[in-house]
C-alpha positions as CSV (number, residue, x, y, z in Angstrom):
1,M,0.0,0.0,0.0
2,K,1.3,3.5,-0.8
3,I,2.0,6.2,1.7
4,G,-1.1,8.3,0.7
5,E,-3.4,5.3,1.4
6,V,-1.8,4.8,4.8
7,A,-2.3,8.5,5.5
8,R,-6.0,8.2,4.6
9,Q,-6.5,5.1,6.6
10,T,-4.7,6.2,9.8
11,G,-5.4,10.0,9.7
12,V,-1.6,10.6,9.9
13,S,-0.2,13.0,7.4
14,V,2.3,11.9,4.8
15,R,4.8,14.3,6.3
16,S,4.4,12.6,9.7
17,L,4.7,9.2,8.2
18,R,8.0,10.2,6.7
19,H,9.1,11.6,10.0
20,Y,8.2,8.4,11.8
21,E,10.4,6.5,9.2
22,A,13.3,9.0,9.7
23,E,13.0,8.5,13.5
24,G,13.2,4.7,13.1
25,L,9.6,4.2,14.4
26,I,8.3,2.4,11.3
27,E,10.1,0.6,8.5
28,P,8.0,0.3,5.3
29,G,9.2,-2.0,2.5
30,R,10.2,-0.7,-0.9
31,C,8.8,-1.5,-4.3
32,E,11.0,-2.1,-7.3
33,N,10.4,1.5,-8.3
34,G,11.6,2.8,-4.9
35,Y,8.2,3.7,-3.6
36,R,7.4,2.9,0.0
37,D,5.2,-0.1,0.4
38,Y,3.2,-0.3,3.7
39,C,1.9,-3.7,4.8
40,T,-0.8,-4.2,7.4
41,P,1.6,-4.7,10.3
42,T,3.3,-1.4,9.4
43,V,-0.1,0.4,9.3
44,D,-0.9,-1.1,12.8
45,R,2.5,0.3,14.0
46,V,1.6,3.7,12.6
47,R,-1.5,3.7,14.6
48,Q,0.4,2.7,17.8
49,V,3.0,5.4,17.2
50,H,0.4,8.0,16.5
51,G,-1.5,7.0,19.7
52,L,1.7,7.3,21.8
53,I,2.5,10.7,20.3
54,E,-1.1,11.8,21.0
55,A,-0.6,10.7,24.6
56,G,2.3,13.1,24.9
57,L,5.3,10.8,24.5
58,P,8.3,12.1,22.6
59,T,9.6,9.9,19.7
60,R,12.9,9.2,21.6
61,I,10.9,7.4,24.3
62,I,8.5,5.8,21.8
63,R,11.6,4.3,20.0
64,D,12.6,2.6,23.3
65,V,9.1,1.4,24.1
66,L,8.1,-0.1,20.8
67,P,10.3,-3.2,20.9
68,H,8.6,-4.1,24.2
69,L,5.0,-3.6,23.4
70,G,3.1,-6.7,24.3
71,A,5.8,-7.9,26.6
72,S,4.9,-8.7,30.2
73,A,7.6,-6.3,31.6
74,L,9.6,-3.4,30.4
75,P,13.3,-2.8,31.1
76,T,14.0,-0.6,34.1
77,E,15.5,2.2,32.1
78,V,12.3,2.3,29.9
79,V,10.1,2.3,33.0
80,D,12.2,5.2,34.4
81,Q,11.8,7.2,31.2
82,L,8.1,6.7,31.3
83,A,7.8,7.7,35.0
84,K,9.8,10.9,34.2
85,Q,7.6,11.6,31.3
86,K,4.4,11.1,33.4
87,A,5.7,13.5,36.0
88,Q,6.3,16.1,33.3
89,L,2.8,15.6,31.9
90,D,1.3,15.8,35.5
91,H,3.1,19.2,35.9
92,R,1.8,20.5,32.5
93,I,-1.7,19.4,33.5
94,D,-1.4,21.3,36.8
95,V,-0.3,24.4,35.0
96,L,-3.0,24.2,32.4
97,S,-5.6,23.6,35.1
98,R,-4.5,26.7,37.0
99,N,-4.6,28.7,33.8
100,R,-8.1,27.4,32.9
101,D,-9.3,28.3,36.4
102,A,-7.8,31.8,36.2
103,L,-9.5,32.4,32.9
104,A,-12.8,31.1,34.2
105,A,-12.6,33.5,37.2
106,Y,-11.8,36.4,34.9
107,L,-14.7,35.6,32.6
108,A,-17.0,35.3,35.6
109,A,-15.9,38.6,36.9
110,V,-16.4,40.5,33.6
111,A,-19.7,38.8,32.7
């Protein structure tokens, strides 16, 4: 399957697909003419990668997590990376929540 079809099926832009490939997150095959050839397992991997990015994980961590998806346990260094990332996300959520509450208070005061 060509890159445009994968983009349509997954909702991931062609540019992002090329970025995923450059980052080593996906490995499409190649046709005789040099075009990328995406098979069903690669399309499934695109969906996994996209979901992890949407969850806020950077590609450097995703690259470390992907080989262990489906395993019963993750290596300690990967768990440590995920814990650090979660702490960063928790902090960002706290900041966003305070900003939202401040805006709500301002809007209530001027309404």
